[in-house]
C-alpha positions in Angstrom: 123.2 95.6 71.8 124.8 93.5 69.0 126.0 90.9 71.5 122.5 90.3 72.7 121.2 90.0 69.2 123.9 87.5 68.5 123.0 85.6 71.7 119.3 85.4 70.6 120.4 84.0 67.2 123.0 81.6 68.6 120.3 80.1 70.9 117.7 80.1 68.1 115.3 82.0 70.3 111.9 82.2 68.8 110.0 84.2 71.5 111.0 86.7 74.2 109.1 87.2 77.4 109.3 90.8 78.6 108.6 90.9 82.3 108.2 93.6 85.0 107.3 93.1 88.6 104.1 94.7 89.8 103.9 96.0 93.3 103.1 92.5 94.7 106.1 91.1 92.9 104.0 89.3 90.3 105.6 89.0 86.8 103.6 90.9 84.2 104.4 91.8 80.7 104.3 90.7 77.0 105.5 87.8 74.9 106.7 88.6 71.4 108.3 86.7 68.5 112.0 87.5 68.5 112.0 89.7 65.3 109.0 91.6 66.6 110.7 92.1 69.9 113.8 93.6 68.3 111.8 95.8 66.0 109.5 97.0 68.8 112.2 97.9 71.4 114.2 99.8 68.8 111.2 102.1 68.3 110.3 102.4 72.0 107.1 100.6 71.1 106.9 98.0 73.9 104.2 99.5 76.1 101.8 98.6 78.9 99.1 100.6 80.6 100.0 102.5 83.9 97.0 100.7 85.4 99.3 97.7 85.9 100.7 99.4 88.9 97.2 99.8 90.3 96.5 96.1 90.4 95.8 94.4 93.7 96.9 90.8 94.6 93.3 89.7 93.6 94.2 90.9 90.1 91.4 93.3 89.9 92.4 96.8 88.7 91.5 99.2 91.3 89.5 101.9 89.6 88.4 103.0 93.1 91.9 104.4 93.6 92.1 108.2 93.4 92.9 109.0 89.8 95.1 111.8 90.9 97.6 109.3 92.4 98.6 108.0 89.0 97.9 109.1 85.4 94.2 109.9 85.4 93.9 109.0 81.7 95.5 105.6 82.3 98.1 106.2 79.7 101.0 103.9 78.8 104.5 103.5 80.1 107.4 102.0 78.1 109.0 98.7 78.9 112.7 99.1 78.7 114.5 95.8 78.7 117.5 95.4 81.0 119.6 93.2 78.7 121.9 92.2 81.6 119.0 90.1 82.8 118.4 88.3 79.5 118.2 84.5 80.1 116.9 81.3 78.7 113.5 80.1 80.0 114.6 76.5 80.6 111.2 74.7 81.1 109.9 75.3 77.6 110.4 73.0 74.6 110.5 75.9 72.2 113.7 78.1 72.6 112.4 81.1 74.6 114.2 83.9 76.3 113.1 86.2 79.2 114.2 89.7 80.1 113.3 91.9 83.1 112.3 95.4 82.1 112.3 98.8 83.7 109.3 101.2 83.4 110.0 104.5 81.7 108.0 107.4 80.3 108.3 108.9 76.8 111.2 111.1 78.0 113.2 108.2 79.3 112.5 108.9 83.0 111.8 106.0 85.3 108.2 105.6 86.5 108.2 106.4 90.2 105.9 103.6 91.3 107.9 100.7 89.8 109.4 98.6 92.6 112.6 97.8 90.6 113.1 101.5 90.0 112.7 102.2 93.7 115.5 99.7 94.5 117.7 101.3 91.9 117.0 104.7 93.5 118.1 103.4 97.0 121.3 101.9 95.4 122.1 105.3 93.9 121.8 106.8 97.3 124.4 104.4 98.6 126.7 105.0 95.6 126.5 108.8 96.1 127.9 108.2 99.6 130.7 105.9 98.4 129.1 102.8 99.9 128.3 99.4 98.3 125.6 97.2 100.0 125.9 93.4 99.8 122.9 91.2 100.4 122.2 87.4 100.5 118.5 86.3 100.7 117.4 83.0 102.2 113.9 82.1 101.0 111.6 79.4 102.4 108.8 77.6 100.6 106.4 74.7 100.8 105.7 71.9 98.3 102.0 71.0 98.5 99.5 68.9 96.6 97.7 70.7 93.8 94.8 72.7 95.3 92.0 73.8 93.0 89.4 74.5 95.7 90.4 77.6 97.7 88.0 76.5 100.5 90.0 73.4 101.1 93.1 73.5 103.3 96.5 72.7 101.7 97.8 69.2 101.9 101.3 67.9 102.1 102.5 65.7 99.3 104.2 62.3 99.5 107.8 62.2 98.3 109.7 59.4 96.6 109.2 57.2 99.6 105.5 57.3 99.1 104.9 58.7 102.6 103.7 62.1 103.8 106.1 63.7 106.3 105.2 63.6 110.0 107.1 65.3 112.8 109.8 67.8 112.6 112.3 67.1 109.8 114.4 70.3 110.3 117.7 69.9 108.4 116.9 66.3 107.6 119.0 65.1 104.6 116.7 62.2 103.7 113.7 64.5 104.0 115.1 66.8 101.3 116.1 63.8 99.2 112.6 62.5 99.3 111.8 65.4 96.8 115.1 65.0 94.9 113.2 64.6 91.6 111.9 68.1 92.0 115.1 69.6 93.5 117.2 68.3 90.6 114.9 70.2 88.2 115.2 73.3 90.3 119.0 73.2 90.3 119.0 72.5 86.5 116.6 75.4 85.8 118.6 77.7 88.1 121.9 76.8 86.5 120.6 77.6 83.0 119.4 81.0 84.2 122.5 81.8 86.2 120.6 82.0 89.4 123.3 81.5 92.1 121.6 79.3 94.6 124.1 77.8 97.0 122.4 75.4 99.5 119.1 73.9 100.2 117.9 72.6 103.6 114.7 71.2 105.1 112.8 73.4 107.4 110.4 72.5 110.2 107.2 72.2 108.2 106.2 69.1 106.1 107.9 69.5 102.6 109.1 72.9 103.7 112.5 73.9 102.4 114.9 76.9 102.2 117.1 78.0 99.4 120.1 80.2 100.1 121.5 82.6 97.5 125.1 83.6 97.0 125.8 87.1 98.4 126.1 90.0 95.9 124.6 93.2 94.4 121.1 93.9 95.8 119.5 94.6 92.3 120.9 91.3 90.9 119.8 89.4 94.0 116.3 90.9 93.8 116.1 89.9 90.1 117.2 86.4 91.1 114.6 86.0 93.8 112.0 87.4 91.4 112.9 84.7 88.8 113.4 81.9 91.3 109.9 82.1 92.5 108.6 81.5 89.0 111.3 78.8 88.4 110.3 76.8 91.5 106.6 77.0 90.7 107.3 75.6 87.2 109.5 72.8 88.6 106.8 71.8 91.0 104.1 71.9 88.3 106.2 69.5 86.2 105.7 67.0 89.0 102.0 67.8 89.5 102.5 69.8 92.7 102.3 73.4 93.7 105.1 75.4 95.3 104.0 78.2 97.6 105.7 81.3 99.1 102.6 82.2 101.2 103.8 83.6 104.6 101.4 81.2 106.4 100.1 78.6 104.1 98.9 76.0 106.7 97.3 76.5 110.0 99.3 74.1 112.1 102.7 74.5 110.4 105.4 77.2 110.5 105.3 80.1 108.1 107.7 81.0 105.3 110.3 83.6 105.9 112.8 85.4 103.6 115.8 86.3 105.7 118.0 89.1 104.3 121.7 89.1 105.2 123.2 92.6 104.6 126.6 94.2 104.9 128.2 97.4 103.6 131.6 98.0 101.9 133.3 101.4 101.7 135.1 103.1 98.7 138.2 100.9 99.4 136.0 97.7 99.2 136.5 97.1 102.9 133.8 96.4 105.4 132.1 99.4 106.9 130.8 97.3 109.7 134.1 96.1 111.3 137.9 96.9 111.2 140.7 94.4 110.9 140.5 93.3 114.5 136.9 92.3 113.9 135.5 94.8 116.4 132.1 96.1 115.1 132.3 99.8 114.0 130.1 102.7 115.0 128.5 102.4 111.6 127.4 98.9 112.3 125.6 100.1 115.4 124.1 103.0 113.6 122.8 100.6 110.9 121.2 98.5 113.6 119.7 101.7 115.1 118.1 102.6 111.7 116.6 99.1 111.3 115.1 99.3 114.8 113.7 102.8 114.3 112.3 102.4 110.8 111.1 98.8 110.6 107.8 99.7 112.2 107.1 102.0 109.3 108.4 99.6 106.7 106.3 96.6 107.9 103.9 96.7 104.9 107.0 95.9 102.7 108.2 93.2 105.0 104.7 91.8 105.6 102.7 92.9 102.6 99.6 90.7 102.9 96.9 89.9 105.4 98.3 86.4 105.5 101.7 87.8 106.4 100.6 88.7 109.9 99.3 85.2 110.5 102.9 84.1 110.3 104.1 86.9 112.5 101.5 86.5 115.2 102.4 82.8 115.5 105.7 83.7 117.1 105.1 82.0 120.4 104.4 78.7 118.8 106.9 78.5 116.0 109.8 80.8 116.8 109.1 83.7 114.4 111.0 86.7 115.9 108.3 89.3 116.1 110.5 91.9 117.8 113.1 94.7 117.1 115.8 93.1 119.3 119.2 92.3 118.0 121.9 89.9 119.2 125.0 88.0 118.2 124.0 84.5 117.1 120.6 85.0 118.5 117.9 83.6 116.2 115.1 84.7 118.6 115.8 88.4 117.6 114.4 90.2 114.7 117.9 91.2 113.7 120.6 88.5 114.2 124.3 88.9 113.8 125.8 85.7 112.5 129.2 84.6 113.6 132.2 85.8 111.5 135.9 85.3 111.0 136.8 88.3 108.8 135.5 91.9 108.5 133.6 91.3 105.3 131.5 88.6 107.0 130.1 91.0 109.5 126.5 91.4 108.6 123.0 91.8 109.9 120.3 89.3 109.2 116.8 90.8 109.0 114.5 87.8 110.1 111.2 89.7 109.9 110.4 89.4 106.2 108.0 86.8 104.9 108.6 84.9 101.6 105.6 86.6 100.2 107.4 90.0 99.8 108.2 91.8 96.6 112.0 91.3 96.8 112.7 94.7 95.3 110.6 96.5 97.9 111.8 94.4 100.9 115.5 95.0 99.9 114.8 98.7 99.4 113.2 99.0 102.8 115.9 97.2 104.8 118.7 99.0 103.1 117.1 102.4 103.4 116.4 101.8 107.1 120.0 101.0 107.8 121.3 103.9 105.7 119.1 106.4 107.6 120.5 105.0 110.8 124.0 105.7 109.6 123.1 109.2 108.4 121.3 110.1 111.6 123.8 108.3 113.9 121.0 106.3 115.6 122.1 104.2 118.5 120.5 100.8 118.9 119.3 99.2 122.1 121.6 97.0 124.0 122.3 93.5 122.7 119.7 90.9 123.6 121.5 87.8 125.1 118.4 85.9 126.2 115.5 84.3 124.4 113.5 87.1 122.8 110.6 85.1 121.4 108.3 86.4 124.1 109.4 90.1 123.6 107.0 92.3 121.6 108.2 95.8 121.0 105.1 97.5 119.6 105.3 96.2 116.1 102.0 96.6 114.2 99.9 93.5 114.6 97.9 93.7 111.3 98.1 95.2 107.9 95.9 98.1 108.6 98.0 99.3 111.5 101.2 98.9 109.5 99.8 100.8 106.6 98.9 103.7 108.9 102.5 104.0 110.1 103.9 103.6 106.5 101.6 106.3 105.2 102.6 108.8 107.9 106.4 108.6 107.5 107.6 111.7 105.8 111.1 110.3 105.4 109.8 107.3 103.5 107.6 109.5 101.3 110.6 111.8 100.6 112.7 108.9 99.3 110.3 106.3 98.0 108.0 109.0 96.6 104.7 110.2 97.8 102.9 108.8 94.8 104.2 105.3 95.4 103.4 105.4 99.2 99.8 106.6 98.5 99.2 104.1 95.7 100.6 101.2 97.7 98.5 102.0 100.7 95.3 102.4 98.7 95.9 99.0 96.9 96.5 97.2 100.2 93.5 98.9 101.9 91.5 97.6 98.9 92.8 94.1 99.6 91.9 94.3 103.3 88.3 95.4 102.3 88.0 92.5 99.9 89.3 90.0 102.5 86.8 91.3 105.1 83.9 90.4 102.8 84.9 86.7 102.8 82.9 84.4 105.0 85.5 81.9 106.3 85.3 78.2 107.3 85.8 79.3 110.9 82.7 81.4 110.8 80.6 78.6 109.3 82.1 76.1 111.8 81.4 78.1 115.0 78.6 80.5 114.1 76.4 78.8 111.6 74.1 77.0 114.1 75.4 78.3 117.4 74.5 81.9 117.5 
C-alpha cells in the first residue's frame, strides 16, 4: 500500500477516479480528492448501490426486475480498488489517477454479478487445473463526425487530406495516416497508461481501424480493453470527433469485431495445444469442441445488444463469419487457427464477438467454453477448408433467441451463477422491449403514407 501512496504523492495526484464496469462494460464509479480517497478506502467506506448492476444500456435503472434476483432493499456494495490497475489519466490538465475496482460485500466476498469478478472466477478454475490461459484481443472501431441527433445516420469524417474516404481502404497506410493527429494521441495516452497496443491497421469501412493488443493474462487484457475504449473516445473528442465501438454503426459499412486469440499453457509453461513437433494436441481439439458446443449459449455475451445481430446478419455482404466452423488460416470460419512456427503460437481466434462486448464477460465466456470442451473431451467437427461465409450452423439470429439459450444452460448457471444469468437476461429483455417501442426511420419512410 505504501508504494501506491508514494506513487500518488510523486505524481502530485489531486483526484482519483474509482471505476467498475457495469454489465454492459460501461465505467461507473466515484471521483474523490486523493486524501479523501485514501481515508475512505482504509475504512471500507467507498460504496455504491447494488442497483448499479441492474442498469440497462439506456441507463435506466430497471426497477421492473424481480427484486429477489438481487438485494431487495437495494443496499450498497463496497468498491475495493485493485491497486495493480492504478494509472494516470493522461487527458486531464489536473494530475488525476484512475483505478479499477472489484465489488465486495461487508464480509469481503466478491459480489456475484460483477463481470470482473466472473472473469476472476474463470481464471481460478484454470489455475486449479494447473493451466494458464493467454489471450490477445483485436478491437475494431470507427471514427465518425459528432452526432448529436440520434435520428440522423452517422457520417464519416474528413482526415488531414480534407477528403472523406471512398472505396475500400483495407490495410491502407495512407488511409491510417490521414488520421495521424488522432492516432498519435491514442498512442501517447496508451503509453502513459501502460496499455500494450502493438499495431494499428485500417479496416474496410471509412475511417474504420483495428488496434491489436500484446498477448498476456486475460484479466489484465480485459482491463486494458476496458480502459482503451474510454481512451480512444477521449482522443477522438479532443479532435471534435466521436469514436464508436457499436457492432454495426452504419447501414452500408462493415461492422466492428473484437477477435479474441486464445491459447493455454500447462504447469511447465509449455503449450497445451501442441507438442514440440508442432502437431496439435488432443486438448487443442477438445478446446475447439467446447467452443463449438457452448458458443450458441454464450451468444448474449459475444453479441450483447440488438445492434450486435445487425453486424452478424450481414455476413453474406461483408464477410462476418456467422458460423461455428473452424479451419487453419480460414478467416471465413467463426474459429480460425492462425499460422504458427512454435508451439506457444498455436492458438484459436474467436471471430464472432463484436466490439460492443463487455470484455470481461466475452473473455470469460470463450475461456469457459474451451475449458468445458477439455473437461468433457468434446470432439470438434472436421476442419473447414472451403469458404464458410455461406454456412449457417443454427446460431441464434436475434437477441431474444440467444437469451433463451443462455438462460436455459445449467452448466453456465452453475459456474457464472444463477443470479448473474437471471439478472443479465432480465436487463437485456428490458432493452429489447425498449427498442421495440421505437418508431424507426424505415417505418416512416415506407409505411407513413403507403399503408
